[in-house]
Structure formats: C-alpha cells, structure tokens
C-alpha positions as CSV (number, residue, x, y, z in Angstrom):
1,M,30.5,-25.1,-31.5
2,L,33.1,-24.1,-29.0
3,H,31.7,-20.4,-28.9
4,A,27.8,-21.0,-28.4
5,P,28.2,-20.9,-24.8
6,V,29.6,-16.9,-25.5
7,V,26.9,-16.3,-28.1
8,I,24.1,-17.3,-25.6
9,A,25.8,-15.4,-22.7
10,A,25.6,-12.3,-24.8
11,D,22.1,-12.4,-25.3
12,Y,21.1,-12.3,-21.6
13,A,21.9,-9.8,-18.5
14,G,21.0,-10.7,-15.4
15,T,21.1,-9.2,-11.3
16,F,20.8,-11.4,-8.1
17,E,20.5,-9.8,-5.3
18,V,19.9,-10.9,-1.6
19,G,19.3,-9.3,1.6
20,D,17.6,-9.0,5.0
21,T,15.7,-6.9,7.4
22,S,15.5,-7.9,11.2
23,E,13.9,-6.0,13.5
24,L,13.8,-6.1,17.7
25,R,10.0,-4.3,18.4
26,A,9.2,-3.4,22.2
27,R,4.6,-3.1,21.3
28,I,2.9,-1.2,23.5
29,P,-0.8,-1.8,22.2
30,S,-3.4,-0.1,24.8
31,Q,-7.2,-0.8,25.5
32,A,-9.6,2.2,25.2
33,T,-13.4,1.7,24.4
34,G,-15.4,-1.1,23.4
35,G,-14.2,-3.7,25.6
36,L,-10.8,-4.2,23.3
37,V,-7.8,-6.1,25.0
38,G,-4.5,-5.7,23.7
39,E,-1.4,-7.4,25.5
40,S,2.5,-5.6,25.6
41,G,5.2,-7.7,24.5
42,V,8.5,-7.8,22.9
43,D,8.7,-9.1,19.1
44,V,11.7,-10.4,16.6
45,Y,10.9,-10.0,13.0
46,T,12.8,-11.2,10.1
47,Q,12.4,-10.2,6.1
48,P,15.0,-12.0,4.1
49,R,14.7,-11.0,0.4
50,V,15.9,-12.4,-3.0
51,R,15.0,-11.0,-6.6
52,L,16.1,-12.1,-9.8
53,R,16.1,-10.2,-13.2
54,V,17.0,-11.0,-16.5
55,A,17.0,-8.8,-19.5
56,T,17.2,-10.2,-23.0
57,R,19.2,-8.3,-26.1
58,D,15.4,-8.2,-27.5
59,D,13.9,-5.7,-25.0
60,W,12.4,-8.5,-22.7
61,E,12.7,-8.6,-19.1
62,F,11.8,-11.0,-16.5
63,V,11.6,-10.5,-12.9
64,L,11.1,-12.9,-9.8
65,G,10.9,-12.0,-5.9
66,N,10.3,-13.2,-2.6
67,A,10.3,-11.9,0.8
68,P,8.9,-14.0,3.7
69,I,7.9,-12.4,7.0
70,L,8.9,-14.5,9.9
71,T,7.9,-13.3,13.4
72,W,8.4,-14.4,17.0
73,D,5.9,-12.7,19.2
74,N,6.5,-12.0,22.7
75,I,9.8,-13.6,23.0
76,E,9.9,-12.6,26.8
77,L,7.3,-15.4,27.2
78,G,9.8,-17.8,25.9
79,A,8.6,-20.3,22.3
80,C,4.7,-21.5,22.2
81,S,3.1,-23.2,19.4
82,D,1.1,-20.2,18.7
83,C,3.6,-16.9,18.7
84,F,5.7,-17.8,15.3
85,T,3.9,-16.2,12.5
86,F,4.5,-16.7,9.1
87,Y,3.9,-14.1,6.0
88,D,4.8,-14.5,2.6
89,T,5.4,-12.5,-0.4
90,L,5.9,-12.6,-3.7
91,D,6.3,-10.6,-7.0
92,A,6.8,-11.6,-10.4
93,S,6.6,-9.6,-13.8
94,V,7.4,-10.2,-17.3
95,G,7.8,-7.3,-19.9
96,W,8.8,-5.6,-23.0
97,H,10.0,-2.5,-24.0
98,D,11.5,-0.2,-26.5
99,R,12.4,3.6,-26.8
100,T,8.6,4.5,-26.1
101,V,6.4,1.6,-25.1
102,S,6.5,-0.5,-22.0
103,I,4.1,-3.6,-21.6
104,S,4.1,-6.0,-18.5
105,L,2.5,-8.2,-16.7
106,N,2.9,-8.4,-13.0
107,E,1.7,-10.7,-9.9
108,Y,1.8,-9.6,-6.6
109,A,1.2,-12.1,-3.9
110,S,0.8,-13.0,-0.3
111,A,-0.6,-15.5,2.5
112,G,0.3,-16.7,6.0
113,W,-0.7,-15.9,9.4
114,F,-0.2,-13.0,11.1
115,N,-0.8,-11.7,14.7
116,T,-2.8,-8.6,14.7
117,A,-1.5,-7.0,17.8
118,V,1.7,-6.0,15.7
119,G,-0.2,-3.5,14.0
120,P,-1.7,-3.0,10.2
121,L,-1.9,-6.5,8.4
122,P,1.2,-6.5,5.7
123,Q,-0.9,-5.9,2.4
124,V,0.5,-6.6,-1.4
125,T,2.5,-3.7,-2.4
126,P,2.7,-3.3,-6.1
127,T,5.4,-1.8,-7.5
128,T,4.2,-0.5,-10.8
129,S,6.2,2.6,-11.4
130,Q,9.4,0.3,-11.6
131,M,8.5,-1.0,-15.0
132,P,10.7,-2.5,-17.8
133,G,12.6,0.3,-20.0
134,Q,13.7,3.9,-19.8
135,M,10.0,5.3,-19.6
136,P,10.3,9.3,-19.1
137,T,10.5,11.1,-15.9
138,Q,7.8,13.1,-16.2
139,M,5.0,10.0,-16.3
140,P,2.3,10.6,-13.8
141,T,2.4,8.0,-11.1
142,Q,-0.1,9.0,-8.5
143,M,-3.2,7.4,-9.2
144,P,-6.4,8.5,-8.6
145,T,-7.7,7.1,-5.8
146,Q,-5.6,8.7,-2.3
147,M,-5.9,5.6,0.3
148,P,-5.8,6.4,4.0
149,P,-3.6,4.8,6.0
150,P,-3.8,1.1,6.9
151,Q,-7.0,0.2,8.9
152,L,-6.2,-1.9,12.0
153,L,-7.7,-4.9,12.0
154,V,-10.0,-4.9,14.9
155,P,-13.4,-6.9,14.7
156,N,-16.3,-6.2,15.8
157,K,-15.5,-5.1,19.4
158,A,-18.4,-7.6,20.8
159,S,-17.1,-10.6,18.6
160,A,-13.6,-11.0,19.5
161,P,-10.4,-9.8,21.5
162,A,-8.0,-7.3,19.5
163,S,-5.3,-9.7,19.5
164,A,-5.5,-12.7,17.5
165,V,-3.6,-14.7,14.5
166,I,-5.7,-15.0,11.7
167,V,-4.7,-16.3,8.3
168,S,-5.2,-14.6,5.4
169,E,-4.1,-14.0,1.3
170,S,-3.7,-11.4,-1.3
171,T,-3.4,-11.0,-4.9
172,H,-2.7,-8.3,-7.5
173,T,-2.8,-9.6,-11.2
174,A,-2.2,-6.6,-13.4
175,L,-1.5,-5.7,-16.9
176,T,0.7,-2.7,-17.6
177,L,0.8,-0.4,-20.7
178,R,2.8,3.0,-20.4
179,A,3.6,4.8,-23.5
180,Q,5.3,8.3,-24.8
181,P,4.0,8.9,-28.2
182,D,5.6,12.1,-28.8
183,R,7.8,14.8,-27.0
184,V,5.0,16.4,-24.8
185,D,2.4,13.1,-24.0
186,W,2.6,10.4,-22.1
187,L,0.0,7.9,-21.2
188,S,-0.7,4.4,-19.0
189,L,-3.0,2.3,-18.4
190,E,-3.5,-1.0,-15.8
191,I,-6.3,-3.8,-15.6
192,A,-6.3,-6.0,-12.6
193,Y,-8.0,-8.2,-10.6
194,L,-7.7,-8.1,-6.7
195,T,-8.2,-10.8,-4.2
196,S,-7.9,-10.6,-0.3
197,G,-9.7,-11.7,2.8
198,G,-9.3,-14.0,5.6
199,L,-9.0,-17.9,4.7
200,D,-11.0,-19.1,7.7
201,A,-14.0,-18.4,9.5
202,K,-11.9,-16.7,12.5
203,S,-9.9,-14.6,10.1
204,R,-12.6,-13.3,8.1
205,T,-14.1,-11.7,11.0
206,Y,-11.0,-9.5,11.1
207,F,-10.4,-9.5,7.3
208,P,-13.6,-10.6,5.2
209,E,-13.2,-12.2,1.8
210,Q,-13.5,-9.9,-1.2
211,Y,-12.5,-10.1,-4.9
212,G,-13.0,-8.1,-8.2
213,P,-11.4,-5.7,-11.1
214,R,-9.7,-2.6,-11.3
215,A,-8.3,-0.2,-14.1
216,D,-6.5,2.6,-13.7
217,A,-5.3,5.3,-16.8
218,S,-3.7,8.5,-17.1
219,F,-2.9,10.8,-19.5
220,S,-0.5,13.7,-18.9
221,H,0.6,16.9,-21.7
222,A,3.2,18.8,-21.0
223,L,2.0,22.4,-21.4
224,S,5.6,24.1,-20.8
225,R,8.7,23.0,-19.5
226,R,6.9,23.7,-15.8
227,D,3.6,22.5,-16.2
228,Q,1.9,19.4,-17.3
229,A,-2.0,18.9,-17.4
230,V,-2.9,15.5,-16.2
231,T,-6.0,13.4,-16.6
232,L,-6.8,10.5,-14.0
233,A,-9.4,7.9,-14.1
234,Y,-9.9,5.0,-12.1
235,A,-12.8,2.4,-11.8
236,A,-13.1,-0.9,-9.3
237,A,-15.8,-3.5,-8.5
238,A,-15.7,-5.5,-5.4
239,Q,-17.6,-8.6,-4.3
240,F,-17.7,-9.5,-0.5
241,T,-18.3,-13.2,0.7
242,S,-21.1,-13.9,3.2
243,G,-20.7,-12.3,6.4
244,Q,-22.2,-10.0,9.2
245,C,-24.6,-7.2,8.1
246,Y,-24.2,-3.8,8.6
247,D,-27.0,-1.0,7.9
248,S,-25.8,1.4,5.3
249,V,-27.9,4.1,6.9
250,T,-27.0,4.0,10.9
251,G,-23.9,1.6,10.6
252,A,-25.5,-0.9,13.4
253,V,-25.1,-4.5,13.1
254,G,-27.7,-6.3,11.1
255,T,-29.2,-10.0,11.1
256,G,-28.9,-12.5,8.9
257,Q,-26.0,-12.9,6.4
258,C,-25.1,-10.2,3.9
259,S,-22.8,-10.0,0.6
260,P,-22.2,-6.5,-0.1
261,E,-21.1,-5.4,-3.5
262,A,-19.4,-2.1,-4.3
263,Q,-18.7,-0.3,-7.7
264,V,-16.4,2.9,-7.8
265,A,-15.8,5.3,-11.1
266,Q,-13.9,8.2,-10.6
267,I,-12.4,10.9,-13.0
268,S,-9.8,13.9,-12.3
269,E,-8.1,16.3,-14.2
270,G,-5.4,18.2,-12.9
271,I,-2.2,20.2,-12.8
272,R,1.8,19.3,-12.1
273,H,3.5,22.9,-11.7
274,T,7.5,23.0,-10.6
275,I,7.6,26.3,-9.1
276,D,11.2,26.2,-8.6
277,R,14.0,23.7,-9.0
278,A,13.2,22.5,-5.3
279,T,9.7,23.1,-5.0
280,T,6.6,21.2,-6.9
281,L,2.5,21.4,-6.7
282,S,0.1,18.7,-7.5
283,A,-3.6,19.8,-7.5
284,D,-6.5,17.4,-8.7
285,V,-10.1,17.6,-8.9
286,G,-13.0,15.6,-10.0
287,I,-15.7,13.4,-9.3
288,A,-16.6,9.6,-8.6
289,G,-20.1,7.7,-8.6
290,T,-20.5,4.7,-6.6
291,R,-23.2,1.9,-6.5
292,T,-23.4,-0.3,-3.5
293,R,-25.6,-3.1,-1.9
294,S,-25.8,-4.8,0.7
295,T,-27.1,-8.6,-0.9
296,D,-27.9,-9.3,-4.4
297,S,-31.7,-8.8,-3.4
298,V,-31.9,-5.3,-2.8
299,S,-31.6,-2.5,-5.3
300,Y,-28.1,-0.8,-5.8
301,E,-27.9,2.8,-3.6
302,E,-26.2,5.5,-6.0
303,N,-24.1,8.2,-4.8
304,L,-21.7,10.9,-6.2
305,Y,-18.8,12.5,-4.6
306,P,-16.2,15.3,-4.9
307,V,-12.8,13.8,-5.3
308,G,-9.5,16.3,-5.0
309,S,-5.9,16.5,-3.9
310,L,-3.4,18.9,-3.4
311,E,0.2,18.2,-2.6
312,V,3.3,20.6,-2.1
313,A,6.6,19.1,-2.0
314,Q,10.4,20.8,-1.7
315,H,14.1,19.6,-1.5
316,F,16.1,21.4,0.6
317,G,19.3,20.9,2.4
318,L,22.9,19.8,1.7
319,E,22.8,18.6,-2.1
320,S,18.8,18.6,-1.8
321,K,18.9,15.1,0.1
322,S,16.4,16.6,2.5
323,S,12.8,17.0,1.8
324,I,9.2,17.6,3.1
325,L,5.8,16.7,1.7
326,L,2.2,18.2,2.3
327,G,-0.4,16.2,0.9
328,T,-4.6,16.5,1.5
329,Y,-6.8,14.4,-0.3
330,I,-10.6,13.8,-0.6
331,A,-12.6,10.9,-2.0
332,P,-14.7,7.9,-1.6
333,V,-13.3,4.8,-0.1
334,L,-14.7,1.2,0.7
335,D,-14.4,-0.1,4.0
336,W,-13.1,-3.7,3.1
337,R,-14.4,-4.7,6.5
338,T,-18.4,-4.2,5.6
339,G,-18.4,-3.0,2.1
340,I,-20.0,0.4,3.3
341,V,-18.6,3.4,0.9
342,N,-17.9,6.6,2.8
343,E,-16.2,9.9,1.7
344,R,-13.1,10.6,3.5
345,L,-10.6,13.4,4.4
346,R,-7.0,12.3,4.6
347,G,-3.9,14.3,5.4
348,H,-0.2,13.6,5.1
349,I,3.0,14.5,6.1
350,A,6.6,13.4,5.2
351,L,10.0,15.0,6.4
352,T,13.2,13.8,5.7
353,E,16.1,15.6,6.8
354,A,19.8,14.8,6.1
355,L,21.9,15.6,9.3
356,T,25.0,14.0,7.9
357,A,26.2,12.0,4.8
358,R,25.2,9.1,6.7
359,A,22.6,9.9,9.1
360,T,18.9,10.5,8.3
361,V,15.7,11.9,10.3
362,R,12.4,10.5,8.9
363,A,9.0,11.0,10.2
364,T,5.7,10.9,8.5
365,V,2.2,11.5,10.1
366,D,-1.2,10.1,8.0
367,G,-4.7,10.3,9.1
368,S,-8.2,10.1,7.5
369,Q,-11.8,10.8,9.0
370,T,-15.2,10.4,7.3
371,I,-17.1,13.2,6.2
372,P,-19.7,13.8,7.3
373,T,-18.1,12.4,11.2
374,D,-21.8,10.8,11.7
375,A,-21.7,8.7,8.6
376,P,-22.4,5.2,9.1
377,L,-19.2,3.4,10.5
378,A,-17.3,6.6,10.1
379,T,-13.9,6.2,11.2
380,S,-10.9,8.5,12.7
381,L,-7.2,7.3,12.1
382,I,-4.2,8.4,12.3
383,G,-0.9,6.7,12.2
384,G,2.8,7.6,11.4
385,L,6.5,7.1,12.6
386,A,9.4,8.8,13.7
387,E,13.2,7.2,13.0
388,V,16.8,7.7,12.2
389,V,18.5,5.7,9.9
390,Y,22.1,5.4,10.2
391,Q,24.2,4.2,7.2
392,S,26.8,2.1,8.8
393,S,28.4,0.7,5.7
394,R,27.7,0.9,1.6
395,N,25.6,-2.2,2.3
396,V,23.9,-2.0,6.1
397,L,21.3,0.6,7.6
398,L,20.7,0.8,11.2
399,T,17.4,2.2,12.6
400,V,15.9,3.3,15.7
401,G,12.1,4.3,16.0
402,L,8.7,4.4,16.9
403,R,5.9,3.9,14.9
404,A,2.4,4.6,16.3
405,W,-1.3,3.9,15.2
406,W,-4.7,5.3,16.7
407,Q,-8.2,4.2,15.4
408,E,-11.8,4.5,16.1
409,Q,-14.7,3.6,14.5
410,A,-18.5,2.8,15.6
411,Q,-19.2,-0.9,15.8
412,F,-15.6,-1.4,16.3
413,G,-14.7,0.7,19.3
414,T,-11.3,2.3,19.9
415,Y,-7.7,0.9,20.0
416,S,-4.3,2.3,19.3
417,S,-0.8,0.7,19.5
418,Y,3.0,1.7,19.8
419,V,5.5,-0.1,18.7
420,L,9.4,0.8,19.3
421,Y,12.0,-0.8,17.1
422,F,15.6,-1.0,16.4
423,D,16.2,-2.3,12.4
424,V,19.2,-3.9,10.7
425,T,18.7,-3.8,7.1
426,A,21.7,-5.5,4.9
427,R,22.1,-6.3,1.6
428,A,24.6,-8.4,-0.4
429,P,26.6,-6.8,-3.5
430,A,24.0,-7.5,-6.5
431,L,25.5,-10.8,-8.4
432,R,25.7,-9.9,-12.3
433,F,25.6,-12.3,-14.8
C-alpha cells in the first residue's frame, strides 16, 4: 500500500498553464453611408487563460481550457452599467492515439455580451490541428472552404445604430479522426454540429440564430519527396430561425418573417509542392453545389460554383524566422445574417519580419469581394493589422499595433473601424505533474 501513490502518479502526466493578454485600445470608428453611427473611445481589454492537459500511459489525453474576455468600454467616460462586457470561451477534448491513428471528441463554446463598436464578434476558433499524439507533419490541415475575414456586426441600416451591446452564443462540437495507414497516405475526417446567434430579439438583428451539421474530409498521398496530391471534401447545412426576409434575386428587404435554409457540398483536388527548402506552393480546384430557400413553403434554389485556391509561402532571413504568405481563394460563402449564398473572391497577405532575436514586425491584409459585384447583398470587405512584437522576457510579450476594418454591403451600408492598441501577453511557467 505504501507504493500505491507512486504507481498511480506514474500512470498520468499533466500540464497546467496560466496566462493573460491585456490590451489598451484607442478605437476610431467612422461613419460612411447608410446612416450608421459609430463612436470613438478608449477601451481596456483582458483575457486570462487557464489550460489543463492530462495524458495517460495508455495513450489517452484530456484537455480543458477557459479564456474569458473582459472589456471596459469608453474608460474616459468612467464606470457605467453598460460599459462592461464579458465573453467567455471554453474548449474541452478527450482523445486517444497510437502511432498511426488519432481520434478525439472536441467541444468549443463561447457566450456572453459584446460591444459591436470594437470590431468583429469573438468567434469559436477550434484548433483541430492540435490533436492528441504525434501525427505526421505532412497531414493537410487546409480545409476546402476558405472563409473570408470576419464581417462587422452592422444591422440593416434602417433598423439600429452600428454600436450596441449584443448577447450571443456559439458552439462547435466535433468528432475528429486522423490516420496514417502507410508511409505515403494520410487521411482525416471531422463530423461536427455548430450553433451560433443572438440570444434576444435585439441581438438577433445583428447576429441571427443558426444551427446545423458539418463534415470535413481530406486525403493526402505523397507522390514524391516534394509533392503531395490532396483531395478535400466538405458538406454543411444551416437552418436559420425566423427573422427578416431578404429577396434572393435583388437583395431587397422583404415583408413578413423568413427562416432561411442552406445546404452546401464541395470537393476539390489539389497539389502541395515544395519548390525548395524555403518555398512551398499549394493549389486546389473543384466544384461546389448549393441548395437554398428563404422558408420551408418554397422550393429550393440550386446552383453550382467553381472553387479554387492558390497559396505561396516562403521563409527567409536569419534562421528562416521571417516569412511571407500570399493566397487567393474563390468559393461560395453563406452570409450568416441573411441565409443567402454568394460566390466570393478572397485575397490574403501575411508578412512576418524578424528584426532582431526579440523584435518582430507582423502585417496582414485580408479582403473579400462578392462575385459578381452586383449579386444580391454583395459584400466588399477588407481588414488587417500591422504590429511590432517585442519579447521582453521568456514569458512576456509586448505588442503595439493598428487593426482596421472596412465593409460595404447592400442594405447594411458602409462602415469602418480603426483600433490602435498596446498589448501585454504574459504566461507563467507551465506546472507539470
């Protein structure tokens, strides 16, 4: 009996991590068209994080993490009843792996109240590439749907101001399988169910409720040391609760209440090519089919769309710590406020420049445009950031930068927002047991 605690302890290995990101923001929204009213201000933001990971000797892994977001909006006006917002995010997973197979059940959830004036709504961000076990690095993680940058939560320009506190939730429940049946083949499959939307009538004018299943699959085959052939497939369905009607031909606001439905299926074939030790090329081409309707009393409208992507990534500089990524994508995208599906062309640029061993410059530009530009509820959106990151110590990062968004959409007007920020990210040394 005296040795029992030692045996039990040897069967488990755990890690407990604690950290925090705090930010001081100077926010500069601007009014453009559509009667939207923004407001400038100074906000304080903090996001503490805790994460517990426990692994067993028989290849099981359990993860639990929490990261609440606390914001004091417009601190220059002092404390008030509606200037404190809270948004909590939770992730949990249980998984098993051996040398060739990894399977896990994951839950990502968020809920709280949030001020639309500070920019895009916090979304659930699954880290499905961080699976239990030592899976091969060649496993393709690029999904067939290349999502555009987040849309600003601006309601119909006739219904409400652009700044408001909304209450919302979002969940992503997923069962994921990854496997390497032999030395040249890799496959992955994820089946998920997603929900999101506002929790009261006012919030749903910004963020309508929707729910539905989703499945993603990928298969990769190594053609040579430098080339991989990749097949990607995706299918999803979304059901919206009752809300404002929009005409699928003109985009005009309709009368009465609608409950849109959308179904999307997509498949593509691609290549991953290593040009040299520092440069990689990724290309995909495929087709997508959609079925949509505004309410269950009408027939589905069916459409086919081309899909494709092209990415070039290069590492350079001292110890290859600098990098640049250029990407362009085209795919149908579901507008999560109206239930209408449109083809969108997206471009993405990401640059990281290591100035010194401790100082790094980062810049990203990400935009999308509905094709054709006169499609119903066509959207133009561009966003990005430029920042300098300084690692003052092993566990502390200091960041100063600018984030910006600009959006134009029929029926929703034009709106832009700029945020200057100073960020301190700290983490305690991991506690291992």
